[in-house]
GUKOLLUM-791622 format. One record per residue (C-alpha): x, y, z; residue in one letter. Coordinates in steps of 0.25 Angstrom, whole numbers, plus 2048, in hexadecimal, padded with zeros to 3 digits. Example, Ala and Ser with C-alpha at 12.3 -4.5 7.8 and 13.67 -1.06 7.14 Angstrom:
<atoms>
8317EE81FA
8377FC81DS
</atoms>
This chain:
<atoms>
87E7EE781X
8717F6781X
8697EB786X
8747E9792X
8727F7795X
8637F6796X
8647EA79EX
86E7F07A8X
8657FC7A9X
8597F47ABX
8607EB7B6X
8657F87BDX
8587FE7BEX
8527F07C3X
85D7F07CEX
85A7FE7D2X
84C7FB7D3X
84E7EE7DCX
8577F77E5X
84C8017E6X
8437F67EBX
84D7F07F5X
8547FC7FAX
848803801X
8457F6809X
8547F680DX
853805810X
847802819X
84F7F7820X
85B7FF823X
85380B828X
84B801831X
8587FC837X
85F809839X
85381083FX
84C805847X
84F807856X
8557FB85EX
84A7F2864X
84A7E886FX
8427DC86AX
8367DD861X
82F7EA860X
8227EE858X
8247FD854X
81E806849X
82680C83EX
833813842X
833823841X
83F82783AX
83D83683BX
83284083CX
83084C833X
82A85883BX
81D85D836X
81386983AX
808860840X
80E853843X
81C84D840X
81E843834X
826837838X
82D82F82EX
82C820832X
83181382EX
823810827X
82481C81EX
83381981AX
83080A817X
82380E80FX
82B817806X
83680D804X
82B802801X
82680C7F6X
83480D7F0X
8367FE7F0X
8287FC7E9X
82B8087DFX
8388017DBX
8317F47DAX
8277F97D1X
8328007C8X
8397F27C8X
82D7EA7C4X
82A7F47B9X
8387F67B4X
83A7F17A6X
82B7F07A2X
8287EB794X
81C7E978CX
8207DA78BX
8257D7799X
8327D079AX
8357D17A9X
82E7C97B4X
82C7D67BCX
8247DC7B1X
81A7D07B2X
8197D17C1X
8177E17C0X
80C7DE7B5X
8067D47BEX
8067DD7CAX
7FF7E87C2X
7F57DE7BDX
7F27D97CBX
7F07E77D0X
7E77EC7C5X
7DF7DF7C7X
7DE7E17D6X
7D97EF7D4X
7CF7EC7C9X
7C97E07D1X
7C87E87DEX
7C57F67D9X
7BE7F47CBX
7C17FB7BEX
7C18097C2X
7CF8097CAX
7D98047BFX
7E480E7C4X
7E48087D3X
7EC7FC7D0X
7FA8047D2X
7F480A7DFX
7F07FC7E5X
7FD7F67E0X
8048017E8X
7FC7FF7F4X
7FF7F07F4X
80D7F17F1X
8107FC7FCX
8087F5807X
80E7E7804X
81C7EB803X
81B7F480FX
8167E8817X
8217DF812X
82B7E8818X
82A7E1825X
8317D581FX
83E7DE81FX
83C7E282DX
8377EF829X
82B7F782EX
81F7F5824X
819803821X
80B7FB821X
80D7FA830X
80C809831X
7FE80F832X
80381C82CX
80781581FX
7FB80D81DX
7F2819821X
7F8821815X
7F481680BX
7E6815811X
7E5824810X
7E9824801X
7DE8197FFX
7D4821806X
7D782D7FDX
7D58247F1X
7C881F7F7X
7C382E7F9X
7C88327EBX
7BF8277E5X
7B382A7EDX
7B48397E9X
7B58357DAX
7A58347DBX
7A58427E1X
7A68487EFX
7978487F1X
7968397EFX
7A28377F8X
79B83F803X
78E837800X
79582A802X
79782D811X
78782E813X
78482180DX
77B81E815X
77B82B81DX
77A82482BX
78781E829X
78E82B824X
79782C831X
79B81D82FX
79E820820X
7A882B824X
7AF82282EX
7B0817824X
7B682081AX
7C1825824X
7C3817829X
7C781181BX
7D581681BX
7D781382AX
7D2805829X
7DB80381DX
7E7808824X
7E5801831X
7E27F482AX
7EF7F4822X
7F77F982DX
7F27F0838X
7F37E3830X
8027E682CX
8067EB83AX
7FF7DF841X
8067D5839X
8137DC83DX
8107DC84BX
80B7CE84CX
8187C9845X
8217D184FX
8197CB85BX
81A7BD856X
8297BE853X
82B7C4861X
8237B8867X
82B7AE85FX
8387B5864X
8337B3873X
82F7A5870X
83C7A186AX
8437A7876X
83A7A0880X
83C793879X
84C794878X
84F79E883X
85479288BX
85F78F880X
86D793882X
87479D879X
86F7A086BX
86579686CX
85C79E874X
85C7A986AX
8577A085EX
84A7A6859X
843798858X
83579C856X
8387A984EX
83D7A1842X
83279F837X
8257A483DX
8297B383CX
82C7B182EX
81F7AA82BX
8177B5833X
81F7C082BX
81A7B981EX
80C7BC822X
80D7C982AX
8177D0821X
8147CA813X
8067C4812X
7FF7CE81CX
8077DA816X
8037D7808X
7F47D380CX
7F37E1813X
7F87E8806X
7EE7E07FEX
7E27E4808X
7E67F3808X
7E67F37F9X
7D97EB7F8X
7D27F5802X
7D88017FAX
7D17FB7EDX
7C47F87F4X
7C38057FBX
7C780E7EFX
7BE8067E5X
7B28067EFX
7B48157F1X
7B18187E2X
7A38177DEX
7A58137CFX
7968147CBX
7948227D1X
7A18277CBX
79D8227BDX
7908287BFX
7958367C3X
79F8367B8X
7948327AEX
78B83E7B3X
7978477B3X
79A8437A5X
78B8457A1X
78A8537A7X
7978577A0X
791852792X
784859795X
78B866798X
79386578BX
787862783X
78086E789X
78C877786X
78C871778X
77D874776X
77F88277BX
78A885772X
782880766X
77688876AX
77F89576BX
78589175DX
778890757X
77389E75CX
</atoms>
């Protein structure tokens, strides 16, 4: 009886977590259907603006990209809870094996690309990969992918830029300032390069995802026109048969929505690892730590010697 209660409780939690993964996507679909304005034919537009919050300097719009991004994060959160539900020292569930494999792959990816000094970066890199990939895959459900909004991707890039700056500052503010003057003649270019890092990351990711969406829509529109041209002379419903729209758009969707979206997520994660690890001068940091430790030890020795002299007197 006790085992049945435990299994029922376990199953109930599993069902709730699965619903937590599915319901946000269904919510996004319902919101899109309810708020999308009627269109005449195929249109390429940006994210819908649901409402605007008045602000002192500039109004803050709540857009489709922000809502979809939040719903994706809820789905990923529930997926993580589902994958880690019922963890045991000796795995019994297949999902625990999958979860452990994902953790091992993420840690190996960080170790191979960032070295031994960034062991805690695996969860962050895995989060970037998951959020970017799942956001791009929303287009499979006819939803606006948050990665097609420059504001969303720019927010990620600014976060990465903050990490880059943090690791540069670990070697001291003076060394950070000196890095812009190496060599001195290229100081202006070094400053521009520093600012250009988050801009290039954001534009690269945003541009590749958006271009895939635009190309897919344009090809679907062209195939629609070609079908009408080929069968426009036919009587009745035969003229409306989407002859050239069957098959090819699905194949293109596999590339632009699935392969390209996952590829851009991987590229963004790789750039994050390379930029952050490249910003951290490990040798200089260890040298400064050793010097600081030596100074501290010498100071303690000096204080001990002075106290001994005072005691002898």
